[in-house]
N, C-alpha and C positions, 0 to 999 in steps of 0.2 A: 523383356528383350523385345527392342526394333524387328523388325521380319525386317530380314536383308533379300535384296534388291540389286540392282545398278546405282552408283556410285551419284548417279542422278535422282533418285530413287530416295534418297535417303535424308535425310533432315535434317538437321544436327536442330538449330531451334526448339524443335520439337523433344526432344527426350530428357531426363531427367537428368541429372551431375552422374549417376552413379549409374543410369547406361548407358550414359558416355565414355567414364572411363571403363566400363568392363568389353563396350562394342572399342578399344580404341587398343587394351590391356590384347583380345580380342589376332587383332589384327595384327598388332608384334610380334604376338606368341606359337602366331603361323609361321612369322616369318624368321619364325630365331629358328622353327621345323618342330613345333611341339605343333601337335594333331590332335590327340588324343580326348577325348569330350570332355571327359574328370578336369585331367589334369588344365586346358582351358579355363575349367571354373572352379577350379584352386587358385590358377592367376587374377581372374579376376575377381576373387574376391581379397584376398590378397590385396589386390591394384586399389579394389573401391576404401579399405581400410583396414584391413584383418592384417595386424602386418610382424606374425611370426604362425611359422608350420600349420601348429594347431586348432589356429585363428579361424586362419585360413582354411583349412581343411573341414572346420566346423561347418564352417560360412556355406560351407559347395559341397554339404552333404558325404566328406567322402571323412574315411577312419582317418584319424593321426599320423597313425604308423603306415600307414601308405602313405603318405606326404613323404613322409623326417626319408621312408627307401628310398623312395625316388628321387631325394634329395643328396645319398650315401652318407645318413647318417647314422641308420643304423647297420654294424660289424653282425659280422656274417653273413646280414642280408645286400655285399658289393652289386650282386648282379640287377638286381634292383633298380640301380643309378640308373641314374637321363638327364648326362651334361646338358643338354639342350634343356629339358628342362630345370635344370639348377640357373641356368648362365637366365633362362627366362625370371626362376622367379624373382634372380636380382632386382628385377628390372621393376617385379609389380611393388614388388619393396618399396623399391623407388617413394615408382608413382601414388604409392598405400600413404607413406612418412609424405606428400606431400598435399593430397586430398585431407592428412590430420588438419596440418597443420594452414589447412587453406581457412578452415573452419576452425582455427582458436584463433585466426586471424582474425577475421568475422566479432568471437565471445569478444576477444581482445576489445577492439572497437566496438562493437553496442555497451559493455557490459562493465568492464574483470577489468581493468586501473590496477590491482597487483599480476593477472596474465603480462598483460602489455609492456609492466617493470617487466619480468623475467621475458620475455624475448629481448625488446630491448640489453637490454642487458649480454647477453645471449648473441645475438648479430652485430651490435656494437660494446664491446665490450671497454675498450680507454676510455670512451663515452663517458659509459652507461654504469659500470662495474662501479665492485663495492667500495666501499667507502678505505675498510681495510686496505685493499691493493693502490689505496690515495698514500696511503698513512707508511706502508710497506716499500711505497715508489721514493717517496719524500723520507726516511728516518732517515731522521740528521739535521735536517733543515730545521730549525728555529723560527721560532711561529711570535711576535711580540706582538701581545692585543692590550691596548691603550686604553682605559677604561677615565672616562673622563667625568665629575660630576656638574652636571649647564644647570641646577635644580638655584642656583643663586644667579645665576645671568640675567 
């Protein structure tokens, strides 16, 4: 993690993408009222792609039940709930999903036609949807195929 200094000392170009995400999430967390270092570590872990509470906790070295407590998801331990953390966690998850999506896009471009098609179908189902969707939409439409033998011509 880079050393924090003034904004002019902070060189974004020198940061690894995960450091950039963590640095940005740390700023967001503080702006959202989350200041405890362990909570910030969990948020940075989630933003880096550990997009569920258990994985984010493990990535930050925090026990999953602690994170579930902060999120207010443990019955009988509601006093642990931190609304600021919960809101920041939702933001971190969205950032994490976008980080994973960026990796998927690169992989699709480099080596996976199947992944690329899957993504296109998800993003533009009206254009790249399944054939069964086409058939369902055009049910009852008569299709005439004329076959002509051209061997004797």
